[in-house]
C-alpha positions in Angstrom: 126.5 81.4 86.5 129.2 83.9 87.0 128.5 87.2 88.1 128.9 88.9 84.9 126.4 86.6 83.3 123.9 87.1 86.4 124.4 90.8 86.1 123.3 90.8 82.5 120.4 88.9 83.4 119.5 90.8 86.0 119.3 93.9 83.4 116.9 92.3 81.2 114.6 91.0 84.0 114.5 94.3 85.5 113.5 95.9 81.9 111.1 92.9 81.7 109.7 93.9 85.0 109.1 97.4 84.3 107.3 96.7 81.2 105.2 94.0 83.0 104.1 96.4 85.7 103.5 99.3 83.3 100.5 96.9 82.3 98.7 98.1 85.2 100.5 101.2 87.0 100.5 104.2 84.4 103.4 106.6 85.3 104.6 106.8 88.6 108.3 105.5 86.8 110.3 107.2 89.7 108.4 105.2 92.2 108.4 101.8 90.5 112.4 102.3 90.2 112.9 102.9 93.7 110.7 100.1 95.1 112.7 97.6 92.5 116.1 99.0 93.8 114.7 98.6 97.5 113.9 95.2 97.2 117.1 94.2 95.4 119.2 95.8 98.0 117.3 94.3 100.6 116.0 97.3 102.3 112.5 98.8 103.1 110.5 101.9 101.8 108.1 104.7 103.2 105.7 105.7 100.5 104.2 109.0 101.0 101.3 110.0 98.8 97.6 111.4 98.9 94.5 108.8 98.8 94.1 107.4 95.5 97.3 107.2 93.8 97.3 103.6 93.5 99.6 102.9 96.2 97.9 99.3 97.0 97.8 98.6 93.5 101.3 99.2 92.8 103.0 97.3 95.5 100.4 94.3 94.5 101.3 94.4 91.0 105.1 94.1 91.9 104.3 91.3 94.2 102.7 89.4 91.4 105.4 90.1 88.9 108.4 89.2 91.3 106.0 86.0 92.4 106.2 86.8 96.0 103.7 86.5 98.7 101.8 89.7 99.5 100.0 90.7 102.7 98.4 94.3 103.4 98.0 95.2 106.7 95.7 98.1 107.5 96.9 99.9 110.6 94.1 101.4 112.9 94.6 103.2 116.6 93.4 99.7 118.0 95.7 97.5 116.1 97.8 95.0 118.5 101.2 93.8 118.0 99.4 90.1 118.0 97.3 91.1 114.9 100.8 91.7 113.2 103.0 88.9 114.5 100.5 86.3 115.6 99.7 84.6 118.9 99.7 81.5 120.6 96.4 79.7 121.0 95.1 76.6 123.2 94.1 73.8 120.6 91.9 71.1 121.0 94.7 68.9 122.6 95.4 71.3 125.4 98.6 72.3 123.7 99.5 75.8 122.5 99.8 76.3 118.8 101.3 79.4 117.1 99.0 81.2 114.7 101.2 82.9 112.3 100.2 86.9 111.3 100.3 88.4 108.3 103.9 89.4 108.9 104.8 86.0 108.0 105.0 87.1 104.1 107.5 88.4 101.5 106.2 91.7 100.8 104.1 93.5 103.5 102.3 96.7 102.7 101.7 98.5 106.2 98.9 100.9 105.3 99.0 104.4 106.8 101.7 103.4 109.5 101.4 106.5 111.4 97.7 105.5 112.6 98.9 103.1 115.1 100.3 103.5 118.4 104.2 103.3 119.0 103.9 99.7 120.8 102.4 98.2 117.5 104.7 100.1 115.3 107.6 98.8 117.3 106.2 95.2 116.5 106.4 95.9 112.7 110.0 97.9 113.0 111.5 94.9 114.9 110.5 92.6 112.3 112.3 94.8 109.7 115.3 95.1 111.2 116.0 91.7 112.9 114.0 89.6 110.1 112.7 87.4 113.1 109.7 87.4 115.2 109.6 86.6 119.1 106.4 85.3 120.6 106.0 83.7 124.0 110.0 83.6 124.3 109.9 81.3 120.8 112.0 82.9 118.0 110.3 82.6 114.4 112.4 83.4 111.2 110.5 85.5 108.8 110.4 84.4 104.9 113.5 85.4 102.3 113.2 87.9 100.9 111.3 90.0 103.4 110.0 93.5 102.2 108.1 96.1 104.3 106.5 99.2 102.1 104.6 101.3 104.7 102.3 104.3 103.3 101.8 107.5 105.0 99.0 110.2 103.9 100.6 113.6 104.1 97.5 115.5 104.6 95.7 114.3 107.6 97.7 114.4 110.8 95.2 114.6 113.3 95.1 111.6 115.7 98.4 110.2 113.9 101.4 108.7 115.6 104.3 110.3 113.4 107.3 107.5 113.3 110.3 109.1 115.5 113.3 109.6 113.8 115.4 106.5 115.0 112.4 104.5 113.2 112.3 106.3 110.1 115.8 105.7 109.7 115.1 101.9 109.2 113.4 102.8 106.0 116.0 102.8 103.1 113.8 104.8 100.6 111.4 107.7 101.4 109.3 107.7 98.4 106.9 110.7 97.2 104.2 109.6 95.1 103.1 113.0 93.1 99.6 113.4 90.9 99.8 111.7 87.6 100.2 114.0 84.7 96.7 115.1 82.5 97.6 112.3 79.8 98.6 109.8 82.1 95.4 110.3 84.4 93.4 110.0 81.1 94.9 106.8 80.4 94.3 105.6 84.1 90.5 106.4 83.5 90.3 104.8 80.4 91.9 101.7 81.5 90.2 101.5 84.8 86.7 102.0 83.6 86.9 99.3 81.1 86.2 95.5 81.7 89.5 94.6 80.2 91.8 93.2 83.1 95.4 92.9 82.1 97.2 89.5 82.8 100.3 89.7 84.4 103.4 87.3 84.1 105.4 86.3 86.9 109.1 86.9 86.2 111.2 86.0 88.9 111.2 83.6 91.7 111.6 84.2 95.6 115.3 82.4 95.3 116.2 84.5 92.2 115.5 87.7 94.1 117.6 86.4 97.0 120.5 85.4 94.6 120.4 88.9 93.0 120.5 90.6 96.4 123.6 88.8 97.0 125.0 89.6 93.4 124.4 93.3 94.2 126.5 93.1 97.7 129.4 91.7 95.8 129.6 94.5 93.4 132.8 96.2 93.9 132.8 99.8 94.6 136.0 102.2 94.2 137.4 103.9 97.3 136.7 107.1 96.0 133.0 106.5 95.6 132.6 105.1 99.3 134.5 108.3 100.3 132.2 110.5 98.4 128.9 109.0 99.9 130.2 109.1 103.4 131.3 112.9 103.0 127.9 113.8 101.4 126.3 112.3 104.6 128.8 114.0 106.9 127.7 117.1 105.3 124.2 116.8 106.3 125.6 117.2 109.8 125.3 120.6 111.4 128.3 122.2 112.8 130.8 119.2 111.6 134.0 119.6 109.8 132.4 119.2 106.2 129.1 120.9 106.8 128.3 123.7 104.5 126.5 127.2 105.4 123.4 126.0 104.0 123.3 123.2 106.5 124.5 124.9 109.5 121.6 127.5 108.9 118.7 125.3 108.3 119.3 121.7 109.7 118.9 120.6 113.6 120.1 117.2 113.0 121.6 115.2 110.0 121.8 111.6 108.7 123.7 108.8 110.5 126.0 106.0 109.4 122.9 103.8 108.2 122.6 106.5 105.6 126.2 106.0 104.2 125.7 102.4 104.2 122.3 102.7 102.2 123.7 105.0 99.4 126.4 102.6 98.7 123.8 99.7 98.6 121.5 101.9 96.5 124.2 103.0 94.3 125.4 99.3 93.7 121.6 98.2 92.8 121.1 101.5 90.2 124.4 100.5 88.8 123.5 96.8 88.2 119.8 97.4 86.8 122.0 99.7 84.2 124.3 97.2 83.3 127.4 98.9 85.0 129.8 96.6 86.9 130.6 99.2 89.4 128.8 102.2 90.6 130.2 105.9 90.2 129.3 109.1 91.9 126.6 109.6 89.6 124.9 106.3 91.0 125.2 107.9 94.5 123.8 110.9 93.7 120.8 109.2 91.8 119.4 107.8 95.0 120.7 110.4 97.5 117.5 112.5 97.6 115.3 109.5 98.6 117.7 108.1 101.0 118.6 111.2 103.0 115.3 113.4 102.9 113.7 111.8 105.8 116.9 111.6 107.7 117.7 115.2 108.0 115.4 117.4 110.4 115.0 121.0 109.4 114.8 123.7 112.1 111.9 126.4 112.3 114.0 128.9 110.1 114.1 126.5 107.4 110.0 126.1 107.6 109.6 129.6 107.7 111.7 130.5 104.9 110.2 127.6 102.5 113.7 125.8 102.3 113.1 122.3 101.0 114.8 119.2 101.9 115.5 118.7 97.9 117.3 122.0 97.6 119.6 121.3 100.4 120.4 118.0 99.2 121.1 119.2 96.0 123.6 121.8 97.1 125.6 119.2 98.7 126.5 117.4 95.5 
């Protein structure tokens, strides 16, 4: 199959996926779109939203329509790395046998990742970066595709362990989940309080998703688009050559080179699902907010004056 034919097929599959997911998930179109972009780009996402916004249901639905294995890990203060990765046990023949943990799946929902200590967070984040697990000196390769969606509750911060900037940087997208509109909430209540359960169809296989991930990486990008993405990221770094006044005044730390890489990958994926053979500057801008907002650190002045990450990023376009 040629790349053009594969791209046209991706557009059709992406549209069908959104329709299938909409059978269960009402609204939240931006969040669903960004999660799908993240999977197609081979990245991971951080989902931020208050309880009860169907974060778990959303991930479970997407996993089902994609034909992927799905595991949920509820993060708690007493969770150990072995509870995620697995451990070696002595079997009846007095030999050590490795029992795989929930990390050995295609889609991992890391629920409330900020509720567990850094040691356990690091075990998950190493798997995200390396796509391998090391237990008792043995390397174990994780399944492909492998996608982590971590959730955080923005309300409660008592007794939590916020992810440090270096670990936040490993997430491609930071996706905000807002409350549904009035009409959407009416539809949610109607649908969830009846006895009808929609039947979901599996539209893709793991192999097809891996092929689409390779296809997106093969999409050509014009030099001016790459230069725009790199310049956009460099503008977030205070007191640098390109930084505007708003960044110098309100930002302590800017985004690193990984942001530039993710901007181009995200722009490629956004262009692909919209049927374009090469991304343009609008595609970079479409994914910029979710890629940059968790990579910039505001100072106390920005907090005091109510300056948001969105307003800062928008001013850089």
